N, C-alpha and C positions, 0 to 999 in steps of 0.2 A: 381484475387480474393484476398481478404484480409482475412487472417486467423491468429489466435493466437495459438501458440504451445510452447512446452518447448524449451529452448535454447539447442544448440548442440555445440560440440567442434569446428566445422568448422566455427562457427559464430563469432569468435573472432574479425576479422577485421571489420565486420559490426557493432559489438557491440561497439568497440572502437570509431568508427565514431559517433554513437549515444551518447556515453558518452561525447565526445567533444562538441557536440551540446547542451547537457543538462547542462554542467557545466557553472557557479558555482551553479545553482539552485538545483542540484540533487547530493548531495555528497554521497548518497548510490550507485551511479553509477560513481565512480571516473574515470577520463580519464587517467588511468594507466594500461598498458597492463598486467603487472604481477598480479595486484589486480583483474582485470576482468577475467583473466585466472583462478584464484583461485575461483572466483564466479561461473564460468561455471563448473569447476570441482566439486564444492560443490553441485550444482544443479543436475548434471548428476549422481553423487554418491547417492544423496537423492532419485532420481527416481528409481535407481537400487536396493535400499535397501528394504528388506522385513520389513514392518512396521505394528505393531499391536497397537501401541500407539505413540503419538507425542514425538519427541526428538529433536535432533540437526539438523534436516533436513531444508534446504532452497531450495525453488523452484523459478527459474527465467523463466517467460514466455516472449515470444517476439511476436510482431506483424510483419508478413511478407506480402509483396506485391508479390504474386506468379508470377505476370506478369514480374517482374524485378528481383526477388530473393533478393531484398533489405529488411533489417530490418528497420521498421519505428516506433517502439515503444517497451516499456518494461513494465512489471508488475511483482512484486515479492511477495512472501509469505514466511515469517519466521514461521516455524511450532510451535516453542515455545520459547519465550523470556527468557533469563536468563540461557540458557543451555551452550552456549559458552562464554558469557560475561555478566556481570551485566548490567541491563537496568535501567537507571535513568530518573526520571522526577521530576518536582516540583508539589506539591499539594497546591492549593490555599485554605488557611484556614482563619478563622476569630477568633481573640481573643479580649476579653473585659477587660479593666482596669478601676477601679473606685477609687475615692478618697472621703471619707466621709468629710474630712476637706474642700475640695473645692466643695462638693456636685456635683461632675462631673463624668460622665461615658463616656469612649472613646472606640469605637470599631475600630479595625484596621485589615487589611488583612496581612497575613504572607505567605511566601513561604517555604515549608518544603521539604527537599530532600527525595525522595521516590523511592522504588522499587516496587511500586504497580502493575506494568504491568508484572512482572516476572511470567511466566506460561501461559500468553496469547499468541495467535498467533498474527502476525502483517502482515497487507497488506501494501506494500511499493513499492518504486522504480517505480512509475507510471510516465511514460514519453511518449509523442506522438509527433513525428516530426511535425512541424508546417503545412506543406502542406497537411497532412493527418487528420487535425482536422476538419473533416466534415463527412457527410453521416453516422453518428452513430458510427464512429470508436472509439471515446472516450468511449462511453458506452460499446462497445464490449470489449475493452482492460481492462477497470476497472472491469466490471462484470464477465469477464472470470475467474478472481480469485475466485469468489464466486461459479461459476459452478465447478471449479476444486476442491474446498473444499467440495462441495456437493457430487461429484463423488467419492472422496477418503476420506470420512468423518473420518475414523479411524486414519488418519494421523494428525488430528488436535484436540486441546482441546475444551473446551466449549465456551471460550470467545476469542474475537479478538479485536485488537486496530489498530488505524491508527494515525500516526504523520502527521501533515500538515507543510507547510513551513510558517514561521512567517514573519513579516514585515521587510524589509530592504530597504534602500534608493537606489538611482541611482548609488551610488558609492559602493554598496554592504555592507554598514555598517548597523549593527543591533543595534538599541537603547537599546534593552534589554541586549544584550551581552556586550555592552559598559558600561552599568550600573552595571553589576555583574561580568560576566566571565572574562572580560578584566583585572580586578584587581587581579585575582588569577592565570591566565595562561600566561599573558604577550604575547599574540598573538592575531591577529585580528580574527574576526568571521569566515571568510572563511577558514583560516589556521587551526583553532581549529576544525571546522566541518569536514574538509578533514582529519585531523590527526585522529579523531575518526573513520572515515570510513575505514581508512587504517590500524589502529593499535588497535582498540578496545577502550573501555571506561574506562579502569582501571585508566587512568590519571584523570578522573573526581573524582573518589573515593579518589585518592591520594591528590588532591589539593583543591577541592571544600569544602567550609565550611559546617559543619554538623549542625550548629545551624540555627534556623529559621531566615529568612530575612524579615524585616518589609517593606512592600510595600510602606508605606508613606515616607520612607527615600530615595526611588529611585527618579530619575528625572521624571518630568511630561511626557516627551517623552517616557520613558521606561514604565511608568504605563499605558500610553495610548494604548500600543500594546500588553499588557498581554491578552492572550486568543483570539487574533485576527490573522487570516491568512493574508498573503500578497494578493495583488489584484488578482494575477493569481490563488491563492489557493481558492478563494471564490467559484468558480464553483465546485472544487473538494470537498469542505466541503458540498455544497448543495447536491452533488451526494451521499456522505456518509450519510447525514441526511435522504435522501430519502430511503436509505437502512435500516435505523433504528439505525444508530450510534448516540450516544449522548455525549455531553461534560459534564463531571462531576467534573470539576475543576482541572484536571491534565494538565500541560503545558510542553512544550519542554524546556529542561534545557539550550539549546543554545540560542534560539530566542524568547521564550515565546509563541509560537504558541499553539493552542488548540490540545490536544491529546484526541481523541474520541474512544469510544468502544461500543461493544454490544455483545450479545450471538450469536454465529455462526448460530444456528438453528432459530434465529429470523430475520436473514438477509432477506430482502424482495425478492431478486432474488432467494434465496434458497427456501423460503416458497412458492413462486409462481411457481416454476419450476415443470415440469412433466417429466416422463420418458415414452417413447413409442418405439415400434419396427417398423423398416422401412419395409413397405409392398411392396413398388414399387417406381420406379423413374419415373418422368414425369414432364412435363412443367406446368400442371394445379395444382398449389400449392397455389392458393389464393393470395390476395394482402397484407395480414398482414405480417409484418416482425418479425422474431423471432431471438433470440440468440440460437444457436444450438451447442451442443458439443457431442463428442463421442470418443471412443477409450480407450485402457487401459492406464495406467499411462505413459508409455513410448511413446505412439503414440497419446496422447491426442491432440485434436485440436478443435477450436471453430471458428464460423463465424456467419455472419448475413445471413439469408436465409428466403425465403417464404417456407411454408409447408402446406399441407392439412391434416387434422385430421379426420379420419373416425369415425362413431358412435361407433365403437368398440375400438377406441383409437389408431388404426394403422396409420402410417404416410406415406405420399407420399412427397418425396423431389426431387428437381431438380437434374439432373445429375451432374451439376457443383458443387453442394454442396457435393454430395457423393464423387466425385473425390477429392475435396479440403480437406475433412475430412478423406479420406482414408477408407470409409465405403461402405457397400453394403446391399442389401436386406437381411433382417433377423437380422441385427445388431440393437442394442438399441442406442438411443440418449436421451439426456436430452435437454429440450427446455423451453424457457420462452419468453414471449412477449417483444419485444424491447421497 
């Protein structure tokens, strides 16, 4: 069975293997044992903390194949950006210059350094091992974060954002980084991205120019990738847009990818989900597949399952689902159509 659950301390070796498979495309999951150990410790401490309003909590969920015990995917949530480290992005703006002498008006786009997303939650660190990119596993992994947020709503603010991965070539070079960041940091794109993942983003504030950058002064290759995800990120962007995320002109400071956002309570998975009580277990659960989750914050688990809904709203779930989620008759679950 495939389930999504919070990371545990004993998952470190499995997580390191996933991080090595994800690198260099996933620098929020660096292939560094010490860094990953800290991520696990941060997540487990966040789960154990009594929370009435969002703060410095980070939550790392993992997808497990219970038949093998292997971890096959990750999905993270940062409760509130700007608590541990400043969060930077570029805002794409437009300015107009005019000359009466030439009778000419020129409108150009600028990039302005911004902390716009501070105070937002962030959904991040979405990675699924290639052999498991089938049978709805990607939807389960991605949308489990929204179910988690719905179940423990007091732990999150009103708004949430997501960073995508921008365009880079077969050699891992980012035209956007080469046009801007390279000139101020004297390191290649992957090195800078990894440094930020391991050490925080203060180096951006220290070295990045604070003045607006005129887009028309950049190379054409850099301009062409502003607000564009890489090829592998298009599907992720489509899933985010289906949930209600929108691009409002904010881009990633490293690679120029779109940063999208929405209100948490407007997320389609959350809006469409329902809560019901398990009335019985049985094999007659219908043909429609649902995302189902349950448990308290420490035992939270989600999976794909059939279920039957009575006229009274009570639920019948297969025995396998109840075992996988660690639930029984009388417990409540949240569910939404796959």
